[in-house]
N, C-alpha and C positions, 0 to 999 in steps of 0.2 A: 782724174782721170775717170771717163767711162768706160766700162765693154760691153756690148750690144750682142749677147747670143739670144738665138731661140728656145734654150732650153739650159737645164745645169745638171750637176748626175744629181741629183737629191730626184729627179723627174724619172717616170720609172721608164720613159724611152731614153734617157741621157747613155752617152758612151765615150769612147774615148775620146774624143773632138771636145766634149765638156769636162773632161778631164783638163786634157789640156789649156782651156780657157781660165779651169778654176785655178792650175798649179802657174800661170805665169802671172793671174791675178794676185795669189799670194804671193809669192816674190816680190811683185812690184810694191804690196804693202809692205814688206820688210825693207824694202829699202827705201820707205818715208816717201809713198806715193799714195794719196788720199781715191783708194780706189771702190767705186761701184760695178757693178755687175748686177745688169738687167735681164731678166729672160722671161720667158712665159709661164703662166701661171697652170697651176692640174689640179687635180678633186682632191686636195687638203692638205696643199700647201699654203704655207703662209704670206700676207700681205710682204713681210721684208724679215729679212734674218740676219744675221750677222758671222762670220764665219773666217776666223784666222785675218782678225781684220780688214776683212775686205764686209761692205756691205749688199744683199742680194734686196733685188727687186721682182716680185715675180707681178708680173701685168699682162694682161690681153691674155688672149689665145695662139695655139701655135702659129696661126692665121694672123692676127690682130694685135700680136707682138710685135710686128714690124712698123706700124701706126704710133704704137707706144713708143715705140723706141727715139723715132722720127720725132717724135712728139716730147720726150726727153729730155732731147740732144737738143733741140730747140729752145725750151723755154728754162732747161737748167747752166745753158753754154758751159759744157767743162773745157775743162783745155785741152785733152787730147781726149779723144773718143776710139774705139778700137770698132770698126764695124765687123764682125762677123760674118763671113759669106759661107755660107754654108748651102749652096746650090743660091738661095737669092742676098743679094744684101738690103740692109736697113735705110738705105739709098739718105743716109745724113751727110752725102756730097751736097745737096738739096739746100740744106739750108745753114751750109757753113762753109766755109771756102779752105781752110789751114784746118790744122792739126787733125786731119782723117787718114790711118792704117789701116788698109784694107787684111783682115789675114785669110786664107781660106787653103784650107786645108787638102782637098783636089776638085776637080774639075768635072762635072755631075753630068757628061754627055751621057753615056751608059746608063744611070737611075732614074735621070725625066719618066723613057717612054714605060720603065720598070714599075716603074712607083703613079706613074701616073697615066696611062695611057690615052692618046687620044689630043686630043686638041690644049689639052691643059698641061701634060709632057711638052707639047712642043712651045707653047706660048713660056713655060718657065725654062727650059732651052734657050730662046729667045731673048731674056732678059738676061739670064746668067750669059751668053756669050757675045751678045752684040749690046745691049745696050749697058752691063757694067763696066763692062773695060771702058767705053767712053764718058763715062759719069764721071770715072774713075781716072781718068788717062792721068793726071798731073799728080796721084799719091802715090804713097808707098805700100808697098804688100810684103805680105809678109806667109809662104808659107813652110810646111814643114818638113818637105822632099824634094831632091833635082826634079824626078820626076815629075811632081806637080807647078814646081816653076816651069820648067816647059811644056807643062799643057797651058799655062798659062799667059808665055809668050804665044804659042800659036793662038791665041784668042786675043792678041795683038798688045797685048802688056809688054810694057817696057821689059827688056830684059834688067834693065841698070836700077831699073827700080823693083826688084825685086830681091827680098833676104829671106830665104833660107834657116830657119832657127828651128832643131829638129825636137822631138819627144822626148822628154825625159824619161827616165825609169827606177822605179823603186825597188831600193836593195827586195831582196825576197827575206821573207820570216826562216825562222828556224824550220826545219820539214814537221809537221804535224801529223801524218800519216804513212807509211811503207809504198810504193811505189806499188800496184797494183799487180795480184798475181797471172792474172791473164793481159793479154792483151789491150790492153787504151787507149783511145784515141779520144782528146777531149776537143771542143770545138767551144769558145767564150766566145761572147757578143752578142748581138741584139737582134732577134728573130726575125726579121725582116725579106723581101726578098732578096734584094742585090744582095746580100749577103750569103746566100747561093752554099745553104747548110745541104739542100738536097744532096751534095755534090761529094758530103761528110758522109751519108746515108749510103749515098750508092756506092763508096769506096770500103765503109762498113761492110756491104752488105758482099763486095767482094772478097776480103780478107777473109772472108767465113768460111768462102770455099777452100782455103786451105788451113784455117786457124777458127774451130766452129768456136772455140767460146771469146773471140776477138766482139769488143764490144765500144759504143762512142755513148760520153758524156758532154751532153750540149748543157752547158750553162750560160744563162741571158731569157730573155722572154724580147714580146714585141706579138703588134699585131697582126701579123705572119704565121703563132705558132699553130693555132690548129690547122694551117692549110699542110703545115707542117707533120702534124700528129695524125694527119690523112694519108699523110703522103709515105709515112713511117710502118703505119697499120697496112696499107694496100702492097706497100714490098714483104708483109710478114715481118718486120723486126721489130717487133714491140717489146720483146725480151732482148733485144743487142743495145738498145737505145734509151738513154736512160736521161729525161727532163729536170734536172735540177731546179730549174726557173732562176728569178731574178736573186744573188746569195749575196752574202756580207763578204767582204773582201778578204775573211779569214777562211768562211765556206769556198771561197773560188782560188787562193790559194792552197788547200786542201786539193782541188779537183788537177789543178798543177803538178803535185807531190803525186798523184795516183800514176797518171800521166806517163805511159809510151813517147807518146807522138803527140803534135800538134796540129789540124785540119785548120786551115784558114782558105776557104770559098772562098771569098768575097770577090765580088765583081771587080770593086774598086774600092783602093785605099791610100788615104792620104799618106801613113807612115803605116800603122798595123801595131797600135802600143798593146799587145798582145804577143807579139812578137819576143819582145822584150821582157813580160811579165813572167812567159813558159821560162823563156832561156836562162831567168835566175835560178830556176831549176831542175836547170839540166834536160830542156823538155827541147828536143828541137822543132820548129816549123814545115809545113809544105803547104807552099804557096801559089797563089799564078803570078808568073813574071807579066801578064799584064796590066795586074792591078797596080803596078804603081808605084806606092811604095814600097812595097815588100823589098822591092830589086834594091833597095838599101837598109831596111831594117832584116835583110834573112840575105847573110852571106852565104852566096850559094857553095853548098858542095861542102861548108864549114859549120856553120852556125845551123842550117836547115836547106830544103830543097825545094829551088823554083822551079814551075812545069810549065807547061804551054797547052794542055788541054786537059778535060775531064778524063777523057781514059788513062793519060800518064799518069794523072792525080789517083788518082784508086792502086794503079800499077805501083807508084809509088809509096803512099803508105802500105799497101801490103808488104814489098819487099822490106820498108825497112821492119817494120813488123818479125818481119821471117829473120832480119839479120841485126844480129843481137850485135858481131865486132863494129857494125859501120855507125847501128843506132847511138853505141856508146861515143863513138867517136865523134859524131855529131852534137851529142852531148857536151864535150868537152869545148867543143869550140862555141856552143852554144851561150855553156857558163864562161869560157870567155869575155866574149864579146858584152855581158849583163850588164858591166859597168861599166860603157862605153859613152853613156849618155846621161847627164844627171837634170833633175829638175831645176838648182842650182843654176847651172847655166844657161839653161833656157831662157830661165826668168832674167838673168844678166844678158844674155844676148841681146833679148825684147826691149828691155831697158835703153840698149846702144841705138836700136833701130827708133825708138821713141825720141829721145835726144840728139837724132842726127849724128851719132858719132857710127862710127866705120865698123863694122865685124872683125874685119882683117881678115887673111887668109884661111882662116879658119874657122865654118861658123856654126854658130848656136850652139845646140847641149854636146858640139863635138870638142869645147874646152869646157874642160871638167870646173865643178865650182869648186 
């Protein structure tokens, strides 16, 4: 089988959606599938690699990878193709009539004008919202949350053809460092405009009005980092915001160990992989209800808090930093929820989609491996 994705996790711009694809690929390989992942090359990438019995091919750029993926599908004729639509599909339905599954993490309506202002954003949204649903009208879809499924249905995808297969979560490693002595908020993810890390900066500025030692730790990198650093400087918060960049898994988990609360201010998330990661460390997450996926990955009032606007986002983070009793209750809820979803169950559910077997009443990674 062939999985077509625009990036992988070794790419400096890789994130949670790439992790999902790789865990599915790894799990399917463990089940006996011969799995190839084709993704874009980047400076320093190999032409080919092998990890966990999965073959990785690095072809083209972030734009031309779509053509390379389409040609590979046409020339090599795999039994099954998973066409990962991160805004744009690979248009594999143009070269084969059967054996195509479309994987969509979330719909990108809000991101297009932010990342690509003007005609490019409008064209991208037209391709995603009008062309793709018609092109893949008889294909099965997989998405990672009920919220994303509902968005696909609004675009005209038949609900009966959409399976929800949730993300898994790795068990948290043993604590490496103690929780920070001062109020600490962590924000983990790529630094791009639609992640809205500026909202986390604003939240820490508000918190420092009553907690002068409060700080924000930003884990991740991205092309928007210079703009974000400028924003931090304009607000005079250089001593309150620490940029740690693209770190190892161990260092990422150490950042969770330090944190009191996680800020997830993204405009849109298909699921929010970092929610489960933080939960494994007993760190509750504050996220936007309108982001979609967090309405499932965050149990509102139990493992974290969902809010409706930036003012509430800031006020909630300040309130949690001040209220140790509530923070502890949410931390306990987060820990209790952390083992709910497993990558093994995610892969098994995906295998059932590929082989045409029903997922049953409980879907995806809700079924423990």
